[in-house]
C-alpha positions as CSV (number, residue, x, y, z in Angstrom):
1,M,124.7,86.7,109.0
2,T,122.7,83.9,109.5
3,T,120.6,82.5,105.9
4,P,117.1,82.0,106.3
5,E,117.1,78.3,106.7
6,E,119.4,78.6,109.5
7,D,117.0,80.9,111.4
8,P,114.9,79.6,113.8
9,E,112.7,83.0,113.7
10,L,111.4,82.7,110.2
11,P,108.9,80.0,110.3
12,G,106.9,78.5,106.8
13,L,109.0,79.9,104.7
14,E,108.6,77.5,101.7
15,D,105.0,77.0,102.9
16,A,104.6,81.1,101.9
17,L,106.6,80.3,98.5
18,T,104.2,77.6,98.0
19,R,101.3,79.5,98.5
20,A,102.4,82.8,96.3
21,R,103.6,79.7,93.5
22,A,99.4,78.7,94.2
23,A,98.0,81.9,94.3
24,H,100.4,83.3,90.8
25,E,98.9,80.5,89.4
26,K,95.3,81.3,90.5
27,M,96.2,85.4,87.9
28,A,98.0,83.1,86.0
29,A,95.2,81.3,85.4
30,A,91.4,84.3,85.4
31,L,93.8,86.8,83.2
32,D,94.0,83.8,80.9
33,E,90.5,83.5,81.0
34,D,89.3,87.6,80.1
35,Q,91.5,87.1,77.3
36,H,89.6,84.2,75.6
37,Q,86.8,86.3,76.5
38,E,85.1,88.1,73.5
39,P,85.8,91.5,73.1
40,E,82.6,93.9,74.3
41,P,81.0,96.1,70.9
42,E,83.1,99.2,71.4
43,D,80.3,102.6,72.2
44,L,80.5,103.9,68.8
45,G,80.3,107.1,70.2
46,W,78.0,110.0,68.5
47,Q,76.1,109.5,65.9
48,P,73.9,110.5,63.3
49,V,70.1,110.5,63.3
50,W,70.5,108.3,60.2
51,K,73.4,106.2,60.8
52,R,71.9,105.1,64.6
53,P,69.7,101.8,65.5
54,R,66.1,102.3,65.3
55,T,64.2,102.1,68.3
56,P,60.6,100.3,67.9
57,K,58.3,103.1,68.6
58,S,54.6,102.1,70.1
59,K,51.1,102.8,68.1
60,A,50.3,105.1,70.7
61,A,53.4,107.0,70.2
62,K,53.3,106.9,66.5
63,K,49.8,108.4,66.6
64,L,51.2,111.7,69.5
65,E,54.1,111.9,66.9
66,Q,50.9,112.1,63.7
67,H,49.5,115.2,65.8
68,K,52.4,116.5,67.1
69,Q,53.8,116.7,62.7
70,R,50.0,117.4,61.6
71,R,49.5,120.6,63.3
72,R,52.7,122.1,63.0
73,L,52.4,121.8,59.5
74,Q,48.8,123.1,60.7
75,D,50.2,126.4,62.5
76,A,53.0,126.7,60.1
77,G,50.5,126.8,56.8
78,K,48.4,129.5,58.7
79,R,52.1,131.6,59.0
80,R,52.2,131.5,55.2
81,L,49.1,133.0,55.6
82,T,49.0,135.7,57.2
83,A,52.0,136.4,56.5
84,G,51.1,137.0,52.9
85,E,47.8,138.7,53.6
86,S,49.8,141.2,55.2
87,R,52.0,143.1,52.4
88,R,48.8,142.9,49.9
89,P,47.7,146.2,49.9
90,R,43.9,146.2,50.7
91,P,41.0,147.9,48.4
92,R,40.2,151.9,50.3
93,Q,36.8,152.0,50.1
94,S,37.3,155.8,48.1
95,R,38.7,154.2,45.7
96,I,36.3,151.5,44.7
97,G,33.7,153.9,43.7
98,S,35.4,156.0,40.7
99,A,36.5,154.7,37.5
100,A,39.4,157.6,37.3
101,A,40.5,156.9,40.9
102,R,41.2,152.4,39.9
103,R,43.2,154.3,36.7
104,D,45.5,156.3,38.8
105,A,46.4,153.6,41.0
106,R,46.5,151.1,38.4
107,A,48.8,153.2,36.9
108,L,50.8,153.7,40.5
109,S,50.9,150.5,40.4
110,R,52.4,149.5,37.6
111,V,55.7,152.6,38.3
112,R,55.7,151.0,41.1
113,H,56.2,147.4,39.8
114,S,58.3,148.3,37.2
115,T,61.6,148.1,36.5
116,A,63.0,151.2,34.6
117,W,63.9,153.6,36.9
118,L,62.6,157.3,37.0
119,W,65.0,160.4,36.6
């Protein structure tokens, strides 16, 4: 078996070795540079709304948000009002004219709203 120095078919073995060493030095320098850079801030992932950094809104965006909120609250108030009115019994015309009927209705209302048990 022949050694590489004696073999005429392998030209520039020393040259390849010097190029490999130079490339190794360049790679080591590049890796070293990367390690000296400041670490990137970590992404904290999902966070609740109250912990997220605030993003400034334009005046138009604020006005629109307030308009939507006001509308939402007004609609909720209307719903509450209509819900309360729908449960309230309306007086019937026949009951209004007669005092006796009014007394009966009052007595029935007291019985209906009392906590006493009827056996």
